[in-house]
C-alpha positions in Angstrom: 33.5 -77.8 -5.9 32.5 -79.0 -2.2 34.3 -77.5 0.8 33.5 -79.7 3.6 33.6 -79.5 7.5 33.4 -75.5 7.6 33.1 -73.2 10.3 31.0 -70.5 9.7 31.8 -67.1 12.1 28.8 -67.8 14.2 30.4 -71.3 14.8 28.0 -73.5 12.9 30.0 -76.2 10.6 28.9 -76.8 7.4 29.6 -78.0 3.8 29.5 -75.9 1.1 28.8 -76.5 -2.7 30.2 -73.2 -4.6 30.5 -72.8 -8.5 30.0 -69.1 -9.8 27.9 -68.7 -7.2 27.1 -70.9 -4.0 24.6 -73.7 -5.0 24.0 -75.5 -1.6 24.9 -74.9 2.2 24.1 -78.0 4.6 25.0 -79.7 7.5 26.4 -82.8 5.0 26.5 -82.6 1.4 27.4 -85.5 -0.5 30.0 -85.1 -3.1 28.9 -85.5 -6.8 30.6 -87.7 -9.2 34.0 -85.8 -10.0 33.2 -83.3 -7.9 36.5 -81.6 -6.7 36.5 -81.7 -2.7 38.3 -79.5 -0.3 38.3 -80.2 3.4 38.1 -77.1 5.2 39.1 -79.4 8.7 37.0 -77.2 10.8 38.9 -74.3 9.8 36.9 -70.9 9.3 35.2 -70.0 6.0 34.0 -66.7 5.2 33.2 -64.3 2.3 35.9 -63.2 0.3 37.0 -59.9 0.7 36.5 -56.7 -1.6 38.8 -54.1 -1.4 36.7 -51.2 -2.2 39.4 -48.6 -3.5 42.5 -49.9 -5.3 44.8 -48.5 -8.6 45.6 -51.8 -10.1 47.7 -50.1 -12.9 50.1 -48.6 -10.4 50.2 -51.4 -8.3 51.7 -53.2 -11.2 53.7 -50.1 -12.0 54.6 -50.1 -8.2 56.5 -53.5 -8.2 59.0 -52.3 -10.4 59.2 -48.7 -9.0 61.7 -47.5 -6.0 60.3 -46.6 -3.0 61.4 -43.1 -1.8 58.7 -42.5 0.9 60.2 -41.5 4.5 60.5 -45.0 5.9 63.1 -45.6 3.0 65.0 -42.3 2.7 66.0 -39.8 5.1 67.3 -36.9 3.2 68.4 -35.3 -0.1 71.7 -37.5 -0.1 69.8 -40.7 0.5 67.2 -39.8 -2.3 70.0 -39.3 -4.6 71.5 -42.7 -4.0 68.1 -44.5 -4.3 67.4 -43.0 -7.3 71.3 -43.9 -8.7 70.8 -47.2 -7.7 67.3 -47.7 -9.4 67.1 -49.5 -12.2 65.9 -48.2 -15.7 62.6 -49.7 -16.7 62.0 -51.2 -20.2 60.3 -47.7 -21.1 63.5 -45.6 -20.5 62.4 -44.1 -17.3 63.3 -44.3 -13.6 60.2 -44.4 -11.7 59.9 -43.8 -7.7 57.0 -43.8 -5.6 55.9 -42.8 -2.1 57.6 -39.4 -1.6 56.8 -37.1 0.9 58.2 -33.7 2.1 59.5 -35.1 5.1 62.4 -36.6 3.1 63.7 -33.7 1.6 61.5 -30.6 1.7 59.4 -29.7 -1.3 60.7 -31.5 -4.6 60.9 -29.6 -8.1 62.7 -30.4 -11.3 65.8 -28.5 -10.6 66.1 -30.4 -7.2 65.4 -33.7 -9.0 68.1 -32.5 -11.6 70.7 -32.0 -8.5 70.0 -35.3 -7.2 69.0 -37.8 -10.3 70.6 -39.5 -13.1 70.6 -37.9 -16.2 67.6 -40.5 -17.8 64.1 -39.4 -17.4 63.3 -39.8 -13.8 59.4 -39.4 -12.5 58.9 -39.6 -8.6 55.5 -39.5 -7.7 53.9 -38.0 -4.1 52.7 -40.4 -1.6 49.5 -38.7 -2.2 49.3 -40.2 -5.6 48.0 -36.5 -7.2 51.3 -35.3 -7.9 54.3 -36.1 -10.0 57.8 -34.5 -10.2 59.8 -35.1 -13.1 63.4 -34.0 -14.1 64.3 -32.0 -16.8 65.4 -35.4 -19.2 61.8 -36.6 -18.1 60.1 -33.8 -19.0 61.5 -33.5 -22.4 60.5 -37.2 -22.8 56.9 -36.0 -22.6 57.2 -32.9 -24.7 57.3 -30.1 -21.6 61.0 -29.2 -21.7 60.0 -25.8 -21.2 57.8 -26.7 -17.9 58.5 -24.4 -14.8 59.0 -26.6 -12.0 58.1 -30.3 -13.3 55.5 -30.9 -10.9 52.7 -32.5 -12.7 49.0 -33.7 -11.6 48.6 -37.6 -12.3 44.9 -37.1 -13.7 46.5 -34.5 -16.4 46.1 -36.8 -19.7 48.1 -34.0 -21.5 51.4 -35.7 -20.3 50.5 -38.9 -18.9 48.9 -40.3 -22.1 52.9 -40.5 -23.8 53.9 -43.0 -21.1 53.3 -46.4 -21.9 50.7 -48.1 -19.8 50.7 -52.1 -19.8 49.0 -54.9 -18.0 52.4 -56.0 -17.2 52.9 -57.0 -13.5 48.7 -57.6 -13.2 48.9 -61.4 -12.4 51.6 -60.8 -10.1 49.0 -58.4 -8.2 46.1 -60.9 -8.5 48.5 -63.3 -7.1 49.3 -61.1 -3.9 45.5 -60.1 -3.6 44.6 -63.8 -3.4 46.9 -64.7 -0.7 45.0 -62.0 1.4 42.0 -63.2 0.6 41.1 -60.9 -1.6 37.9 -62.1 -4.1 37.2 -58.5 -5.9 38.5 -55.0 -6.3 37.2 -51.8 -7.1 39.6 -49.7 -9.3 39.3 -46.0 -8.6 41.9 -44.8 -11.2 40.5 -41.6 -12.4 41.5 -41.5 -15.5 40.7 -44.4 -17.3 39.4 -44.5 -20.9 36.9 -47.2 -22.1 39.5 -48.9 -23.8 41.7 -49.0 -20.5 38.7 -50.7 -18.7 38.2 -53.1 -21.6 41.6 -54.6 -21.5 41.2 -54.6 -17.6 38.5 -56.7 -18.3 40.1 -58.6 -20.8 43.2 -59.9 -18.4 40.4 -60.8 -16.0 39.0 -62.9 -18.6 42.4 -64.6 -19.4 42.7 -65.0 -15.9 45.5 -62.9 -15.3 43.9 -61.0 -12.6 41.4 -63.2 -10.9 39.3 -61.2 -8.8 36.3 -59.7 -9.9 36.3 -56.5 -10.7 34.3 -52.8 -10.5 35.9 -49.5 -11.8 34.6 -46.0 -10.8 35.7 -44.3 -13.7 34.5 -42.5 -15.8 32.6 -41.4 -12.5 35.4 -40.6 -10.2 36.8 -37.3 -9.8 39.8 -36.0 -7.9 39.7 -32.6 -6.3 42.1 -30.3 -5.6 42.4 -27.5 -3.0 44.0 -24.7 -5.4 41.4 -25.4 -7.9 38.1 -26.0 -6.3 34.9 -25.1 -8.7 31.6 -25.6 -6.8 29.5 -24.9 -9.8 31.6 -27.3 -12.0 31.3 -29.9 -9.3 27.5 -29.4 -9.2 27.3 -29.7 -13.5 29.4 -32.8 -13.5 27.8 -34.7 -10.7 24.3 -33.7 -12.4 25.1 -34.9 -15.7 26.4 -38.1 -14.3 22.9 -38.4 -12.1 20.8 -37.5 -15.5 22.1 -40.9 -17.1 21.8 -42.6 -14.1 24.9 -43.2 -12.7 26.3 -42.5 -9.7 29.8 -40.4 -8.6 32.7 -41.0 -6.4 34.4 -37.6 -5.1 38.0 -38.2 -3.9 38.1 -35.9 -0.9 41.4 -35.7 1.2 40.8 -32.4 2.8 38.4 -30.2 4.8 37.6 -28.0 2.3 37.3 -31.0 -0.7 34.5 -32.4 1.3 32.7 -29.1 2.3 32.3 -28.3 -1.5 31.4 -31.6 -2.2 28.6 -31.8 0.1 27.4 -28.3 -1.4 27.6 -29.7 -4.9 25.8 -32.9 -3.7 22.9 -31.2 -2.2 22.5 -28.8 -4.9 22.6 -31.7 -7.6 21.1 -34.2 -5.9 22.4 -37.8 -4.9 22.4 -41.0 -6.5 22.1 -44.6 -4.3 25.5 -45.3 -5.6 27.5 -42.2 -4.9 30.8 -42.5 -2.7 33.1 -40.2 -1.0 36.7 -41.9 -1.6 38.5 -41.3 1.5 37.1 -38.7 3.7 40.6 -38.5 5.3 39.5 -35.3 7.1 35.9 -34.6 8.5 35.3 -31.8 10.6 33.0 -31.9 13.3 30.8 -29.6 11.6 30.6 -31.7 8.3 29.8 -35.0 10.1 25.8 -34.4 10.3 25.9 -33.2 6.7 27.7 -36.3 5.4 25.2 -38.2 7.3 22.5 -36.2 5.6 23.5 -36.9 2.1 22.9 -40.5 2.3 26.6 -40.7 0.4 28.7 -44.1 1.1 31.9 -43.2 2.5 35.0 -45.8 1.7 37.8 -44.9 4.1 41.6 -46.3 4.6 42.0 -46.2 8.4 45.1 -48.3 7.7 47.1 -44.5 7.3 46.9 -44.2 10.9 49.1 -47.2 11.3 51.1 -46.2 8.1 51.6 -42.3 7.9 50.2 -41.8 11.6 53.6 -40.4 13.5 54.0 -38.0 10.9 50.1 -36.9 11.0 51.1 -36.3 14.9 54.0 -33.7 13.6 52.3 -32.0 10.8 48.3 -31.9 12.0 47.5 -29.5 14.8 46.5 -31.8 18.2 43.0 -30.0 18.0 42.4 -31.8 14.8 43.6 -35.4 15.4 40.1 -36.7 16.0 39.1 -35.3 12.4 41.9 -37.9 10.7 40.3 -41.4 9.3 37.3 -41.2 10.9 35.4 -44.6 11.2 33.5 -45.2 14.6 31.8 -41.8 14.7 30.5 -41.8 11.1 28.9 -44.8 11.7 27.2 -43.6 14.8 26.0 -40.7 13.0 24.3 -43.0 10.2 26.8 -42.7 7.6 27.4 -45.8 5.2 31.1 -46.8 5.4 33.1 -49.0 3.8 36.9 -50.1 4.0 39.7 -50.4 1.5 43.4 -50.2 1.1 44.3 -47.6 -1.2 46.9 -49.8 -2.7 49.6 -49.1 -3.7 49.3 -45.9 -1.8 48.4 -48.0 0.9 50.1 -51.0 1.9 47.7 -53.5 0.1 46.8 -55.9 3.2 43.0 -55.1 3.7 43.9 -57.1 7.2 46.3 -54.5 8.4 43.3 -52.1 7.3 41.1 -53.8 9.7 43.6 -54.0 12.9 43.8 -50.1 12.3 40.4 -49.5 12.5 40.3 -51.6 15.4 43.4 -50.4 17.6 44.1 -46.6 15.9 47.9 -47.1 16.6 50.3 -45.6 15.0 53.7 -47.2 14.0 55.4 -46.1 17.0 52.3 -47.2 19.0 50.7 -43.9 19.7 47.1 -44.0 19.8 45.4 -41.8 17.2 41.7 -41.2 17.3 40.6 -43.7 20.4 37.2 -42.8 20.1 37.2 -43.9 15.9 38.1 -47.6 17.2 35.5 -50.1 15.8 35.0 -54.0 16.9 36.7 -56.3 14.9 33.6 -57.9 13.4 32.4 -54.6 12.0 35.8 -54.3 10.5 35.8 -57.9 8.7 32.4 -57.2 7.6 33.2 -53.7 5.9 35.4 -55.6 3.2 32.3 -58.5 2.7 30.5 -55.7 0.4 30.2 -55.9 -3.6 31.6 -53.4 -5.8 28.4 -52.2 -7.1 27.1 -51.8 -3.6 29.8 -51.6 -0.9 27.1 -51.8 1.9 25.4 -55.2 0.9 26.9 -57.7 3.0 27.6 -61.0 1.5 27.0 -64.0 3.6 27.5 -67.8 2.8 24.3 -68.4 1.6 22.8 -70.3 -1.6 22.6 -67.4 -4.3 25.7 -65.8 -3.0 28.9 -65.1 -4.9 31.2 -68.3 -5.0 34.1 -66.3 -3.6 35.2 -67.6 -0.2 38.3 -67.7 2.5 39.4 -70.5 4.5 40.9 -69.0 7.7 43.3 -71.4 10.2 41.8 -70.0 13.5 38.6 -70.5 15.1 36.0 -67.7 14.5 37.1 -66.3 17.8 41.0 -66.6 16.9 40.1 -65.2 13.3 38.6 -62.1 15.1 41.3 -61.7 17.6 44.1 -62.0 15.5 43.0 -60.3 12.2 46.3 -61.2 10.1 46.7 -62.4 6.6 49.0 -65.1 7.6 45.5 -66.7 8.8 44.7 -67.5 4.7 44.7 -70.6 4.2 42.9 -70.8 1.1 40.6 -68.4 -1.7 38.3 -69.5 -3.9 37.1 -67.5 -6.8 34.2 -68.4 -8.6 34.2 -72.2 -7.1 38.4 -72.2 -8.3 40.7 -72.2 -5.2 43.3 -69.3 -6.7 45.4 -69.8 -3.6 46.5 -72.4 -1.6 48.9 -71.9 1.4 51.6 -74.6 1.4 
């Protein structure tokens, strides 16, 4: 495929020949016989975006789930109406996502039994790490005597009884293509080898067009009520002994401190990552930098959940939330992601949040953590294997490109998904805006 009259971010106008990889970039290239030609007509062309932390199966399931977060449901009565009006899935469940205590307080089986239909219901907390099941749901998974119905997502003793399939992945892939996303890193922690093989098969069949990298089996989620420094250290050492990196989910200060201690004891691997780093206390910044570990974070939660943070988090700790600029100044390698579907899944919104740091109601949260638009854009140019290797438009680079409507200056000023005119993966146009 030949892309003609493409404007690069530095203002240079070039032609680009692209297949599985970019084969040529020059001021003027002659089309080959029968070669597909796309005229960019001076539009901006950038490397395709790589979202460094998503959950593909959850994103597919979320398409067929009812949302019960604070933006959709305000109290227990509205929660009940939302569940009552929800469709029962082909698997016999009502699946709800995005719940937060701001809706109707702490959720357990008793509350859910009061407000939900008498069919199996499971409600996921917006953190993604916890589900609450009603009594019918607990009976379905063989846990009828469970005291409160609150079950961890990563606990395979119940989750493996649920139906997992690839339905909806093509729809997820189409949405990603419309955002200009050409690659994803799946961060689901409980994927087995068979699960990964099935995902790769959907990619081979063309249902999932994006290039794909999986963190499993090297991903681990920590819980504050079950922090085991020795166990984490042993697991990291075992992974490193197999010359494999780790990715540790850290959403609290305690989880980060334990992870950094384990990494100091076990040593680090070049591919090690900390996922989220939602809270980084001042006295942990230097230790994080010294570790050399890459942080993959999601400042989009400032815009998506920031107003709730202003209510729930003490003002003296606001600057510790979803850091970006201060980590980079300290020398921490940082890449961005959306955490789809727990985040909205739009990488351009993540970039805007990193630049502006404004909540939904317009408050600024973490003014000193703002970064400039070129840096925000570049933090989606990494690869699955190395989020810090910034891809460019040059021969030998992957043949994944995005054509954007404005000039480079307009792109960096707007940072909007509506700029995406076309998305190219491995030399094929997988999305083109009408």
